[in-house]
Structure formats: C-alpha cells, structure tokens
N, C-alpha and C positions, 0 to 999 in steps of 0.2 A: 364759285364763292356765293354764299348765301346773302340775302338782302340785309342781314343784320350788321353789316359793316358800319362802324361809327366814324364820326368826324375825327375823333382822336386817333383812331387806327389809321385813317387816311393821312393825317399829318405825320404820323410816325413813319408811314411808308415813304412819303416824300423825303423825309429826313434821312432815310436809309438809301435813297437813290432809285426807288421804284415807283410806279404809278399804275392805276387801274384803268381798264377800258372794257367796254362791252362789245360783243360781236355786232350788235345792231340796236336800234332804239327799243325794239320790243323784247329783246332778250334780257331777262331779269338777272342773269349771271354776269359776274365780272371776272376778269383775269388780270394778273400782274404782268407788267412789262418792264424789262431791264435791258435796254438796247446795248449792244456791244459798241456801237458808235453813237454818241449822244450829240444832239443838235443844241447849239448855243448861239446866242446873238450877242457878241461882244459889245458892251455898252459904250466903249470908246471907239468902236469901229462901225457904227451904224451909218449906212450910206444913203444920203439924200441926193437923188439924181436931179438934174436940172428941171425935168418935167415935174417931179414931185415938189421941188422947191417953188415952182410957179404955182402949183395947186395950193400949197400951204400959204403963200403970200396972198393969193386971191381970196382967201377966207370964204371958200365956197361952202364949207361945212361948219356946223356948230359942234364944238367938242366939249364933252363933260366927262366927269369921273363919278362913278357910283350912283348915278341917278336912276338907272334901270338895269340892275344886274340880271334879274330874271329875263328881261327882254333880250339882252346880249347873249345869254346862254341859249335861249330859244332860237335866236337867229343863227347861232353856230350849229345848232342841231337840225336846222331846217334845210336839209339837203337829201339827195336820194339815198346816200349811205352815211350813217353817223355812228360813232361809238359812244355817244352820250345817251344813256338810258334814264329812266325815271329815278332810279337809285342815285345815280351820280348827280342829277339835277338837284335832288333834295339835299345831298351832302354839300354840294357847292353853295347852295343858298344858306345852309347852316353856317358854313365857314365864312360867308359874307357877313352874316349877322355877328359873328364873333371877331370880325376884323382881319380874318386871314385870307379873304378872297376879294378881289377888286375887278372892276370893269371900266373900260373906256368906251363911251358911246359917241357915235358919229351920226348927226342928223342933217337932213337937207334943209333948204330954205323954208319948206313947209312944216318942218318939225318932225318929219317921219324918220324913224330909226333906219339908217341905210348901211350901217357898218359898226364894227366894234371888235374888241378883244377882251378876254378875261383870263385871270390866272390866280394862283395861290402864292401867299408870301409866308416865309419863315426866315427869321434872322435877316440877312442881307441877300437872300435868294428869292427870285421871282420865278415861279414855275408857270410858264405860259401854257394854257390849256387849248384854246382855240380862238379863231377869229373868223369874221365873215364880212362880206362886202356885197352890197346891192347897187353900188355906183362905182364908176371908175375911180381908183385911188382911195376909196373910203377906208379900206383896211390898212393901207400904207400910211395914211394920215393918222389913224389910230395908233399904229406902232410907233410912229415918229413922236407923238405926244407921250406915249407910254415910256419909251426909252428916255426921253427928257425928264420925266417925273422920277424914274428910277435913279438916274444919275444924281439929280438934286437931292433925293432922299437917302443917298449913301449906299445904294444896292451895288453889289459886286458881281452878281451872277444872274443872267437871264437865260433860263433853261427853256428851250423850245421843243425838247423831247426828240423830234425828228427834224430833218432839213428838207424843205421843198425848194423848187426853183425860185418861187416867190421870195422865200426867206433868204436864199443864197444871194439874190440880187440886191438885198438890203444889207449884206455883210455877214449873214449867218454862215456858220461852218460846223463841221463835225469834229469831235475829239474822242479819243478812246475812253472806254468806261473808267479805267483807272485814273486818268487825268481829270475826268469829270468828278469822280468821287472826291478827289483832293480839293478841287475848287469848291465843291459843295460843302465839305467840312470847314473850309476857311470861311465861307459865307455864313454858315450857321453859327459861327463863333462871333459874328459881328452883329451890330444893331443897325437897323435902317428904319426909315419912316416913310410910308406911302403918302400920308397927308392928303386924303381924298377931299378935304374941304377947301384947299387953295385953288384959285382959278387957273386954268391952263394959260400958257403964254399966247401971244399973237403968233401967227405964222412966221412973220419976219423975225421976231425974237427967237423962235425955235430954230430957224435956219441959221441965224448968227451963232447961237450957242453951240449948235451941232458942229459948225465949222471950226469953232475954237477948241472943241474937245476931241474931235475925230482925227 
C-alpha cells in the first residue's frame, strides 16, 4: 500500500472491520488485517484484580486523557518490534486533531510518562490500537480508566483486534469475524461521547463503579 492513505480511508476501513499495520517501523508499506477471530474487551466484563484495585486506590499514578497523544503513540512504538510506522503515526495524529483518536496517559510522581493506551472512535465503537507500560500496572491502570470512560460515554464495543494473555486476564476474549461484524454494525449506528475534557475519577470511585457494572 502506498503512503497516500488518507485519514478518511482509514476511518472507512475501521467501519468495514479491517485495520492497517506495517511490517516494522521502517517499512513505508502498510497491509490490511481482517482476523478470523477478533479480540474484544467487554465493557461490562472488565476484571479488576485485588492487586490492581490496590494500585488504583493507592493513587500511585497521575491519569490524564488527551494531554500527550503523540507521546503515547511514541511509547507504544518504542519496542524492539513494532507495526507502527511513520505513515500510521501521521494518520493517528490527524485523527486525534479531528476528534477520532484519543489517548490515556499514565505518569509517575515525577511527571514522567510511564504508560498509556490509544485508539480510534467511530459511533459507539472504540478501536484500541496499542498500549505500553514502563512501570508495573501502568497499562492496566490506563485500561481501567479507559473502560470506565467508555462506559460513561455510551460506548458498546471495545475492539482490541487481537487477544494477549495480558488482555485475557482483564476479561478480554475472542469472537468469530461474523459476530464481530454484527457488534460493529450495531455500535456504528449509535452515538457515544468520549469527552476528553472531564477529569478521571479517583481510584476508589473507579473500583466501586466497576464492581457495580461488572
């Protein structure tokens, strides 16, 4: 695929159930992915373990939304092997400017960015792209706050693309392509609001809300 891929084409691809990846950071070409088994994170089934609940209540991290989208994308790409190339970075940033891409940032007590997650929104669907962690539980804290925000905003689908042991431990699961497409169509027909300006809840509030909805 040539580098002329537009943000509108990218959104249309997500709406049809496919997404792009690069072989590595330096490869300018992209390819489309349409998994036979799709990873999702049920918003009413997010699992907060006792250890994660303790971390959330301890308020070890500062949580923000949309304050450093490029930094989160860079953190997700900062690994030995990544599928995020320069073309995708530019497209993600354009979508963020247009209100279709969002990030959750996790900072330590010194203010350093130590974790985060980002993704794309369409209708009531959130397409999780990637996350990273430089401190224990940082990415889990990001996901917990993200799931809480998606619930409050009326989202119905959290697409994780694939399932990892990390996501499975938090309630993630795989569904067949056909079942995913049906959930996607239903989500695209709905309206949801990410509302990146509202402050995140305290860890205690988040744990209590999760217990009530899970």
